[in-house]
N, C-alpha and C positions, 0 to 999 in steps of 0.2 A: 504494500500500500504506500509506503514512503517513496518508492521509486516513481510512481505515477505523479505524485505531487511535485517532486523535484524536476521531473521532465516538463511539467506545465510551468513551473517557475522559471526554468531556463528559457522557455520560449517567450515568456512575457518580459523578462529582464535579461537579455543576452549580454555576454561579455563583449566589450568593444575596445578597440585601440584608438587612442587619440594621438595623432601625429602633428608635430610642430610645423607651423607654416613658415618658420624662419629658415627652413631648409637644413637644419642641423641633424635631422634624423632621430631626434629624441622623441620618445613615446611615453604616454601614460596608459595604464590599463584600468578600466572601470566598467560598471554596469549601467545600463540605462533602461528606463521604463518605456517600452515600445508603445504603450497605450497613450502616454502623455507626450512623447516625442517621436512621432513616426518618421520624420525626416532626419537628415544628418545633423548630428550634434556639434556645436562649436562652443568651446569654453576658453576663457582667457586664463592661462596658468603660467607658472614660472618655468622657463627653459634654462637649466643650469649651464648648458653649452653656450648659449647666446648671452647669458648673464642678465636677462631681463624677462618681463612678462610679454608673452606673445599669444596669438590665437592658436588653439589646438583644434583640428577638425577630425571628425570621425572618419575612419577609413574602413572599407569593407573587404 
């Protein structure tokens, strides 16, 4: 029974990679709620390679 609920959870909140738009290749890994954010996610986070905050876009 636990396996069925975890499969449904993974479909609703998939693990996504956020890649830096600064071109450094740095990534964050997070989950997103597909029901609230059906399109690609963009977050402003710190890129330690660039040394500043930049936009991170969801990559598929």
